[in-house]
C-alpha positions in Angstrom: 77.7 104.8 108.7 75.6 106.3 111.4 74.9 104.2 114.4 71.3 103.1 114.7 69.3 104.4 117.6 69.5 101.9 120.5 72.4 100.0 119.0 75.5 99.2 121.1 78.4 101.5 120.2 81.4 99.9 118.5 84.5 100.9 120.4 88.0 101.1 118.9 91.3 101.4 120.6 94.6 103.0 119.4 97.8 101.8 121.0 101.1 103.6 120.6 104.4 104.0 122.6 104.8 107.5 123.8 108.6 106.9 123.9 108.7 105.3 120.5 112.2 106.0 119.0 110.8 105.5 115.5 108.4 108.4 115.8 108.7 110.5 112.7 108.7 114.3 112.8 107.8 116.3 109.7 107.7 120.0 109.1 104.2 120.4 110.4 103.5 117.4 112.6 104.3 113.9 113.8 103.7 110.4 112.6 103.7 107.3 114.9 103.2 103.6 114.1 100.3 102.3 116.2 98.0 99.3 116.5 94.4 100.0 115.8 91.9 97.5 117.3 88.3 97.8 116.2 85.1 95.8 115.8 83.7 94.9 112.4 80.7 93.1 111.1 81.3 89.6 109.7 79.0 87.1 108.1 75.8 86.5 110.0 75.8 90.0 111.4 78.2 89.1 114.2 80.9 91.4 115.5 84.6 90.4 115.3 87.6 92.2 116.6 90.3 93.1 114.0 93.7 94.7 114.6 95.5 96.8 111.9 98.9 98.3 111.9 98.4 102.0 111.1 100.2 105.3 110.9 98.8 107.9 113.3 99.4 111.5 112.2 98.9 114.5 114.4 99.6 118.2 114.0 102.3 120.2 115.6 102.0 123.7 117.2 101.3 125.8 114.2 98.0 126.6 112.7 99.3 125.6 109.3 99.9 122.1 110.6 96.3 121.9 111.7 95.0 123.2 108.4 97.1 120.8 106.4 96.0 117.8 108.5 92.3 118.9 108.1 92.8 119.2 104.3 94.4 115.7 104.2 91.5 114.2 106.1 89.0 115.9 103.8 90.7 114.5 100.7 90.8 110.9 102.1 87.1 111.1 102.9 86.4 112.0 99.2 88.7 109.5 97.5 87.0 106.7 95.5 87.6 103.2 96.9 89.7 102.1 93.9 92.4 104.6 94.9 92.9 102.9 98.3 92.0 99.2 97.6 93.1 96.5 95.3 89.6 95.9 94.0 86.8 98.2 92.9 83.3 98.2 94.5 82.2 95.6 91.9 84.9 93.2 93.0 87.1 93.6 89.9 90.6 95.1 90.1 90.7 98.6 88.6 92.2 98.7 85.2 94.6 101.5 84.1 96.5 102.0 80.8 100.2 101.1 80.7 102.9 102.1 78.2 102.5 101.0 74.6 98.7 100.6 74.9 98.6 97.6 77.3 96.2 97.6 80.2 97.0 96.1 83.6 95.2 96.0 87.0 95.9 99.2 88.8 97.4 99.0 92.3 96.3 101.3 95.1 97.7 104.8 95.0 97.1 105.9 98.6 96.8 104.1 101.9 93.4 103.0 103.3 91.7 105.6 105.5 90.8 104.7 109.0 89.2 107.9 110.1 89.9 111.5 111.4 89.4 112.0 115.1 88.8 115.3 116.8 89.5 115.7 120.5 86.4 116.6 122.5 87.2 120.0 124.1 86.9 120.6 127.8 85.0 123.8 126.9 82.5 123.8 124.0 84.1 127.0 122.4 87.6 125.6 122.0 87.1 123.7 118.8 84.8 126.5 117.4 87.6 129.0 118.2 90.1 126.8 116.3 88.0 126.7 113.2 87.5 130.5 113.3 91.3 130.9 113.8 91.9 128.7 110.7 89.6 130.9 108.6 90.9 134.3 109.7 94.6 133.5 110.1 96.9 132.5 107.3 95.9 132.2 103.7 99.3 131.2 102.5 102.0 128.8 103.7 104.3 131.7 104.8 101.8 133.2 107.3 101.5 130.4 109.8 101.5 131.3 113.5 101.9 129.3 116.7 98.8 128.1 118.3 97.8 125.9 121.2 94.9 123.5 120.5 94.4 119.8 121.0 95.4 118.1 117.8 93.2 115.8 115.7 94.5 112.4 114.8 94.5 111.0 111.2 94.7 107.2 110.8 95.9 105.6 107.6 97.2 102.1 106.7 100.8 101.4 107.2 102.3 100.8 103.8 106.1 100.3 104.3 108.9 102.8 104.5 109.6 106.0 102.7 111.9 106.2 99.7 115.1 108.2 100.2 116.3 110.7 97.7 119.3 108.6 96.9 117.2 105.5 96.5 114.9 107.4 94.1 117.9 108.3 91.9 118.8 104.6 91.4 115.3 103.2 91.1 114.9 101.0 88.1 113.0 102.2 85.0 110.2 99.7 85.6 109.7 101.0 89.1 109.8 104.6 88.0 107.1 103.8 85.5 105.1 102.1 88.2 105.2 105.3 90.3 104.4 107.4 87.2 101.3 105.2 86.6 100.2 105.6 90.2 100.6 109.4 89.9 98.6 109.4 86.6 95.8 107.5 88.3 95.8 110.1 91.0 95.5 112.9 88.4 92.7 111.1 86.6 90.8 111.0 89.9 91.0 114.8 89.9 93.7 115.3 92.5 97.1 117.0 92.3 99.6 116.0 95.0 102.0 119.1 94.6 104.7 117.7 96.9 106.0 114.6 95.1 109.3 113.7 96.8 110.9 110.4 97.7 110.0 110.9 101.3 106.3 111.1 100.3 106.3 107.7 98.5 106.1 104.5 100.6 107.4 101.2 99.3 106.8 97.7 100.6 107.3 94.2 99.3 104.7 93.1 96.7 102.6 92.3 94.9 99.9 92.9 97.4 97.6 90.2 96.0 100.0 87.5 97.2 100.3 86.3 100.8 102.8 88.3 102.9 105.3 85.4 102.9 105.4 85.3 99.1 105.9 89.0 98.5 109.3 90.3 97.5 111.2 93.6 97.5 112.0 93.0 93.8 108.3 93.4 92.9 107.5 96.3 95.2 104.2 98.2 95.8 104.2 102.0 96.1 101.8 104.4 97.8 101.7 108.2 98.0 101.3 110.0 101.4 101.5 113.4 102.9 98.5 115.1 101.2 98.5 118.3 103.2 99.1 120.4 100.2 97.1 118.3 97.7 94.3 120.0 95.9 91.2 118.4 94.4 90.1 119.7 91.0 86.4 119.3 90.2 86.0 116.3 92.6 82.3 115.7 93.1 82.3 112.9 95.6 80.2 113.9 97.6 78.4 116.5 95.5 78.2 119.0 98.3 82.0 118.9 98.7 82.8 119.8 95.1 86.0 121.9 94.8 87.4 123.7 91.7 90.9 125.1 92.0 93.1 126.5 89.3 96.5 125.0 88.6 98.4 127.9 90.2 96.5 127.3 93.5 95.8 131.0 93.9 92.0 131.0 93.6 89.4 128.6 94.9 85.7 128.4 94.2 83.5 125.9 95.9 80.1 125.4 97.3 81.7 124.1 100.5 85.4 124.2 101.4 87.5 123.7 104.5 88.7 126.8 106.3 92.0 127.0 104.5 91.1 129.9 102.2 89.4 133.2 102.8 86.6 132.3 100.5 85.7 129.4 102.8 82.2 129.3 104.2 81.9 125.9 105.9 83.8 122.7 106.4 83.3 119.8 103.9 84.0 117.0 106.4 81.1 114.7 107.2 79.1 115.3 110.3 80.5 113.5 113.4 79.1 110.0 114.0 79.3 109.2 117.6 81.0 110.4 120.8 82.9 107.8 122.8 86.0 108.1 125.0 86.8 111.7 124.2 87.1 111.7 120.4 84.8 112.3 117.4 85.3 110.4 114.2 84.9 111.8 110.7 84.9 109.4 107.8 87.1 106.3 107.4 86.3 102.6 107.4 85.6 102.4 111.1 82.2 103.1 112.6 82.9 104.5 116.1 85.6 106.3 118.0 87.9 105.5 120.8 
């Protein structure tokens, strides 16, 4: 939502420990647990402060890491609410088919999105040069090169711990079906993850519609993460960000795409909202930057 002219900016803060021993390092970037404090509108139009536990993801020193983070942010900004929330916009839980023809409320498939933040460059040409580099450099995962550029930050809801490969092998049949149903919902939304491993599935005690003290590890909730290689197939939310990609991933036709492919012409991410404290925010559930 754009801030109205003359309105006071809503300022958010992100807190993390630079020496956090639990910092997670992936192939193309880093993930940290952090506290995200923001202002939100409550009944009566008043502002209240809310704090969420989030995962803050930022790219490493390769152009591929920056491209994958940008692709992930673009997808989060396009996802329908029912993929991230326990209720649809109408207030009813989304319903998905289960085995043997039964229908059950569909749990969230991906974490909630809290925004994509770009560092404000010291020189106005730095970010422009990074976008140009993305478009002219690698068009495949094998051609990434090292690059120095301030990294954006992607914020998503913290949804538990990652499943290990050994844990996946001994997961019960019911929980395997639950993960399969989650992936099926993702496909029906027009998206293909392409890197489904145990490390990219988070698990936490559930069910999520119960208070935290009543949730149990015997009734877990799952979410998919790490969408850097995910592709959207004919997703038209919003209409000017429609993407059509074949199953092999070798060709892409779109009216607007991010700069990952040579055919790209412009970035699909929404226009920046406000500028506060050195970061620009793109999308997400917050309304300002910090």
